[in-house]
N, C-alpha and C positions, 0 to 999 in steps of 0.2 A: 861618685856613683858607681852602683855596682850592677854590672848584669848577669842574671844566673840563667843558664839553660837547664831546664829540669822538665823531670817527668814525675808525676805524683807516684808513691809509694817506693821509689827508688832510692840510691844513693844520693840523691840530689836533697833529699828529704833534712839532711842533718844540715846542709849547708843555708838552707832556707831558714831554718829553725835558728841558726846562728843569725843569719841577718836580722832576723826579727828580734832576738835578744839584745843584740847592740844597738838596734833602733837606726840602723845606717839607711839611708837613701838608697834604693834599688827598683830595677826593673826585672820582671820576671819573663823569661820566653819559654812557652812550651814546645817541648819536642815529642812530637807525637810519634809513639812506639806502634800504634796501629798500622801508621803508614809508612813505617820502617823509616821517619824523617831522621833519625840517628845515623843513617848511612847515607844520607844524600851529599854531594860534593861539598856543599855550601858549609854543611854542618862538620863534614870531615876535616875541613880546613881549620877549622876551630880546635877540634879534638879528633885527632887520626884514629883515636879507638873506638869511635863511633858509639860512646856510652855516655851517661851524663853521672855527674854534674859536669859542667864548664862554668867557670867565673871570669867574667872578662872585667878586668881593672885597667883604668886609665888605657883602654885600648888595647891591651895585651890578656890573651887568653890562658888562663890557667887550669889544671885539671886534678885528678885524684881527690876524692873527699876527705881523708884524714889532713891531707895537706892544706886543703882549702880551708879547713875548720881549723887548722893552728894558725895560718895566715890571718884569718878575722880575726881571731880571739887575741892574736898577738897585736894587730893593727888598732884594735881597741881594747887595752886592758882595763879602762873606766868600767867596761860593761860585767866585770868580774868572772869571765870565761876561763881563764888562766891565772896561775897563781904568779907572784912576784918572781920576777927575772932572776935567776942565779940561787933560788931556794930549792930547798929538798921535794918541796912539794911540785914545783915546776919540774923537776927530772923526772920524777913521779908520773906527771901529768903526759910529758912526752911518751912515757914507758908505755902508760896504758894505750895511747891512741894508736901507736906502733902495733902493741899487742893484738888489740881488736882488729886493726886492718890487715895486718899479716894472719894472723890465725884463725880468726873468725870471720870477718866480712870475706875473704878468700875462699875458704870453704862454703859459705854460703852461696858464692858465685857456682861453685861445681853442681851444688845441690839442686838450684834454678835452672842451670845449663849445661845438661849433660852432654852437648854437643862439643864443650870445652874439652870433655875426656874422650872424645870419638863416639859417642853413643846418641841412638835416638831416643832410648830410655835406658835408665839406669839398671844395669844386672842388679839383681836382689844383693849380692856380697856387696857392692859398691854401694848401694844406697844406705844399708845397714852400716858400712863403714864412715860414710859421710855423718850420717845420725848421731852415731857414737861419738866421733870427734867434736860436733857440735854439742852434745848433751855433757861430755867431758869438760868441756871449756865453761858451760854453765855452772858446773859443780866447783869448778876451780873458782870461778867468780863468786858463788855462793859462799864459799869458805871464807874468802876475802872479806866480803861485805860483812859477814856475820863477826868478824873478828874487828872490821876497821870502819864499817859504814857509819851513817846509812848511803853516802856516796861513795865513789871509787876513794875519793881523797879524803874520805873522812866526814867530817861535819860541813866540809866546803864542796858545794856543787860547783861544776865546771863544765867544760866544754865535753869531755870524755863521756860524762853521763848521758849527754845527749846524743851522742855517737852510740853507746852502749843501747839506750831506750831504742833507737832506731832499729838496731839489729834484734832485739828482743821481739819487735813486732813482726820483722821476718820470719821469726819462728811460729806466729799464732796458729799456722794450719798443719804444724809438725805434730807427730803421734806424741810429743811431749813437750810443749812449749815452755819457753822460758819461765814463764808466768807460775809455773809449777813449783818452782824453787821459791820459797818464801821471802827471801831477802832481795831477790831479785824482781820478786812481785812488789815489794814495798817501794822499791827504786821507780819501777814503771810508774807506780801511782804519784809517787812526788816528783816525776818530770812530765808526765802528763796532765798534773794540776796547773803547769805554770801558764800564763798568758800565751807566749810565744807557741807552746804547744796548741792551744785551742785555736789561736789565729792560723797557723798553719794547715791544723786540721780542715777548718772551713774554707779557706781558699783552695787547699788541694782536694776538697771534698773526699775525704776518705772515711772508709767505713769505720764505725766505732770500735776501738780497742783501746784499753783492755776491756772485757765483757765484765759488766758489774754481776757477781754472783748473788744468787737469793741466799738470805742469812737462813 
């Protein structure tokens, strides 16, 4: 039995998706950001960083979305979210998850929370620099997918694609969202057509994404 502390549209989304993909019994506990519940003493005892997700496994709390994704995928290899241990694909899978976490997710943190950089609002040069870094990463991923796609591991879907799709959703209101890159857009539609995404979307009551453009 897993217990996931979550808030819709945040980094907990990918852990929720993984739980649905593997079909594991789990309980969801909403952390209300509107009332800053993530900063309550009771929650900080579970996650001292005051963020989501937190996943409780056998009474012990674990944090960090990429790490939780790895844990769930490796605890349930039958779900097909992780390549076979010891394979080249498994090594590449870890590489992609770390890259997405370190390079992309961390940059989005600065994009959404200027206070982390000491600003009330981003000065224009800082905002443009963050936007440039995110768009450069999209271009790098686009090149990879054009050569090796449609998924990050080629023909093999994995948890890394769930993680990337969550991060692409975060770009939806940026000047140039990830779906402007064709291969990334294709991956978006592949992942969001999965039953896990549709179920998560309904449970978390998310706005429609990606938008279906008229022909």
